[in-house]
DRENGUNU-396577 format. One record per residue (C-alpha): residue number from 0; residue in three letters; x, y, z. Coordinates in steps of 0.5 Angstrom, whole numbers. Example, Ala and Ser with C-alpha at 12.3 -4.5 7.8 and 13.67 -1.06 7.14 Angstrom:
! residues 2
NODE, 0, ALA, 25, -9, 16
NODE, 1, SER, 27, -2, 14
***
This chain:
! residues 186
NODE, 0, UNK, 0, 0, 0
NODE, 1, UNK, 2, 7, -2
NODE, 2, UNK, 3, 13, 4
NODE, 3, UNK, -3, 16, 2
NODE, 4, UNK, -7, 10, 3
NODE, 5, UNK, -4, 9, 10
NODE, 6, UNK, -5, 16, 12
NODE, 7, UNK, -12, 15, 10
NODE, 8, UNK, -13, 9, 14
NODE, 9, UNK, -10, 13, 20
NODE, 10, UNK, -14, 19, 19
NODE, 11, UNK, -20, 14, 20
NODE, 12, UNK, -17, 10, 26
NODE, 13, UNK, -16, 17, 29
NODE, 14, UNK, -24, 18, 29
NODE, 15, UNK, -25, 12, 33
NODE, 16, UNK, -28, 13, 40
NODE, 17, UNK, -30, 18, 45
NODE, 18, UNK, -24, 23, 45
NODE, 19, UNK, -22, 27, 51
NODE, 20, UNK, -23, 34, 51
NODE, 21, UNK, -16, 36, 49
NODE, 22, UNK, -16, 31, 43
NODE, 23, UNK, -14, 35, 37
NODE, 24, UNK, -10, 36, 30
NODE, 25, UNK, -4, 35, 34
NODE, 26, UNK, -7, 28, 36
NODE, 27, UNK, -9, 26, 29
NODE, 28, UNK, -3, 28, 26
NODE, 29, UNK, 1, 24, 31
NODE, 30, UNK, -3, 18, 29
NODE, 31, UNK, -2, 19, 22
NODE, 32, UNK, 5, 20, 23
NODE, 33, UNK, 5, 13, 27
NODE, 34, UNK, 1, 10, 21
NODE, 35, UNK, 6, 12, 16
NODE, 36, UNK, 13, 11, 21
NODE, 37, UNK, 15, 4, 18
NODE, 38, UNK, 15, 7, 11
NODE, 39, UNK, 21, 11, 13
NODE, 40, UNK, 25, 6, 11
NODE, 41, UNK, 24, 6, 4
NODE, 42, UNK, 30, 11, 4
NODE, 43, UNK, 34, 6, 7
NODE, 44, UNK, 35, 1, 0
NODE, 45, UNK, 38, 6, -4
NODE, 46, UNK, 43, 8, 2
NODE, 47, UNK, 45, 1, 4
NODE, 48, UNK, 46, -2, -3
NODE, 49, UNK, 40, -6, -3
NODE, 50, UNK, 35, -6, -9
NODE, 51, UNK, 29, -1, -9
NODE, 52, UNK, 23, -4, -7
NODE, 53, UNK, 26, -8, -1
NODE, 54, UNK, 24, -4, 5
NODE, 55, UNK, 19, -10, 7
NODE, 56, UNK, 25, -14, 8
NODE, 57, UNK, 29, -9, 13
NODE, 58, UNK, 28, -11, 21
NODE, 59, UNK, 25, -4, 21
NODE, 60, UNK, 19, -7, 18
NODE, 61, UNK, 17, -12, 23
NODE, 62, UNK, 12, -12, 29
NODE, 63, UNK, 19, -12, 33
NODE, 64, UNK, 21, -6, 31
NODE, 65, UNK, 14, -3, 32
NODE, 66, UNK, 14, -5, 39
NODE, 67, UNK, 20, -1, 40
NODE, 68, UNK, 18, 5, 36
NODE, 69, UNK, 12, 5, 40
NODE, 70, UNK, 16, 5, 46
NODE, 71, UNK, 20, 10, 44
NODE, 72, UNK, 15, 15, 42
NODE, 73, UNK, 11, 14, 49
NODE, 74, UNK, 17, 15, 53
NODE, 75, UNK, 18, 22, 49
NODE, 76, UNK, 11, 24, 48
NODE, 77, UNK, 7, 21, 54
NODE, 78, UNK, 6, 28, 57
NODE, 79, UNK, 4, 30, 51
NODE, 80, UNK, -2, 26, 48
NODE, 81, UNK, -7, 22, 52
NODE, 82, UNK, -8, 14, 53
NODE, 83, UNK, -13, 14, 48
NODE, 84, UNK, -9, 17, 43
NODE, 85, UNK, -3, 13, 44
NODE, 86, UNK, -8, 7, 43
NODE, 87, UNK, -10, 9, 37
NODE, 88, UNK, -3, 11, 35
NODE, 89, UNK, -1, 4, 36
NODE, 90, UNK, -7, 1, 32
NODE, 91, UNK, -5, 5, 26
NODE, 92, UNK, 2, 2, 27
NODE, 93, UNK, -1, -5, 27
NODE, 94, UNK, -6, -3, 21
NODE, 95, UNK, 1, -1, 17
NODE, 96, UNK, 3, -8, 17
NODE, 97, UNK, -3, -11, 16
NODE, 98, UNK, -4, -8, 10
NODE, 99, UNK, 2, -9, 7
NODE, 100, UNK, 1, -16, 8
NODE, 101, UNK, -5, -16, 5
NODE, 102, UNK, -4, -18, -1
NODE, 103, UNK, 0, -24, 1
NODE, 104, UNK, -6, -26, 5
NODE, 105, UNK, -10, -25, -2
NODE, 106, UNK, -6, -29, -6
NODE, 107, UNK, -6, -35, -1
NODE, 108, UNK, -14, -34, -1
NODE, 109, UNK, -13, -34, -9
NODE, 110, UNK, -16, -27, -9
NODE, 111, UNK, -9, -24, -12
NODE, 112, UNK, -5, -27, -18
NODE, 113, UNK, 2, -26, -15
NODE, 114, UNK, 4, -25, -8
NODE, 115, UNK, 10, -26, -3
NODE, 116, UNK, 10, -25, 4
NODE, 117, UNK, 11, -18, 6
NODE, 118, UNK, 11, -18, 13
NODE, 119, UNK, 15, -23, 17
NODE, 120, UNK, 11, -23, 24
NODE, 121, UNK, 16, -27, 28
NODE, 122, UNK, 22, -23, 26
NODE, 123, UNK, 27, -25, 28
NODE, 124, UNK, 25, -32, 29
NODE, 125, UNK, 21, -32, 22
NODE, 126, UNK, 25, -37, 17
NODE, 127, UNK, 21, -35, 11
NODE, 128, UNK, 25, -28, 12
NODE, 129, UNK, 32, -31, 9
NODE, 130, UNK, 28, -35, 3
NODE, 131, UNK, 25, -29, 1
NODE, 132, UNK, 31, -24, 1
NODE, 133, UNK, 35, -30, -3
NODE, 134, UNK, 29, -30, -8
NODE, 135, UNK, 29, -22, -8
NODE, 136, UNK, 36, -22, -10
NODE, 137, UNK, 36, -28, -15
NODE, 138, UNK, 30, -24, -19
NODE, 139, UNK, 34, -18, -18
NODE, 140, UNK, 40, -21, -21
NODE, 141, UNK, 36, -23, -27
NODE, 142, UNK, 33, -16, -28
NODE, 143, UNK, 35, -10, -24
NODE, 144, UNK, 28, -8, -21
NODE, 145, UNK, 26, 0, -20
NODE, 146, UNK, 21, 3, -16
NODE, 147, UNK, 17, 2, -23
NODE, 148, UNK, 17, -5, -22
NODE, 149, UNK, 13, -5, -16
NODE, 150, UNK, 8, 0, -17
NODE, 151, UNK, 6, -4, -24
NODE, 152, UNK, 6, -10, -20
NODE, 153, UNK, 2, -7, -15
NODE, 154, UNK, -4, -4, -20
NODE, 155, UNK, -3, -11, -24
NODE, 156, UNK, -2, -16, -19
NODE, 157, UNK, -7, -14, -14
NODE, 158, UNK, -12, -9, -17
NODE, 159, UNK, -16, -10, -10
NODE, 160, UNK, -11, -7, -6
NODE, 161, UNK, -11, -1, -10
NODE, 162, UNK, -19, 0, -11
NODE, 163, UNK, -19, -1, -3
NODE, 164, UNK, -14, 4, -2
NODE, 165, UNK, -17, 9, -7
NODE, 166, UNK, -24, 8, -3
NODE, 167, UNK, -21, 9, 3
NODE, 168, UNK, -18, 15, 1
NODE, 169, UNK, -25, 18, -1
NODE, 170, UNK, -28, 16, 5
NODE, 171, UNK, -23, 19, 9
NODE, 172, UNK, -24, 26, 5
NODE, 173, UNK, -31, 25, 6
NODE, 174, UNK, -30, 24, 14
NODE, 175, UNK, -26, 30, 14
NODE, 176, UNK, -30, 34, 10
NODE, 177, UNK, -36, 32, 14
NODE, 178, UNK, -32, 34, 20
NODE, 179, UNK, -30, 41, 17
NODE, 180, UNK, -37, 43, 15
NODE, 181, UNK, -40, 41, 22
NODE, 182, UNK, -35, 45, 25
NODE, 183, UNK, -37, 51, 21
NODE, 184, UNK, -44, 50, 23
NODE, 185, UNK, -42, 51, 31
***
């Protein structure tokens, strides 16, 4: 999923439940940031010499990294944000990993043309990761892979994800518009 999809889902998550009186835009932005935090490793492949598109194979794109990042954010901002905000931020982080692995789950269910594990839930104890990295490098050595390949694969290999991402974006915009209109009426 692209960052706009993660941001849309995170925004919708930020709208869940009763909010404390001091819940505002800074809370929403923090939740959206947390929903996209895993994709900051997108910039690591070019720096590390790893082929483009392989950022899901980094340890930074695992639940273990999510727990560590969440704890760091909690320690840094526990006096700034409410427990409610942190619960929603954690949910946004989890949704990122689930949505990144959704194409693989659709493939396993026979609902997508191709798929491979994108998230290694039991890292560092998930033996699939080593196999997938090896397969990734073998396919890369046959033909260098750029970001265009992954974008094309996303649109053609799992169009359900693209459609669902687009729908989530539309829903998020409608929820935001409704909130803005309601705010102007008050």
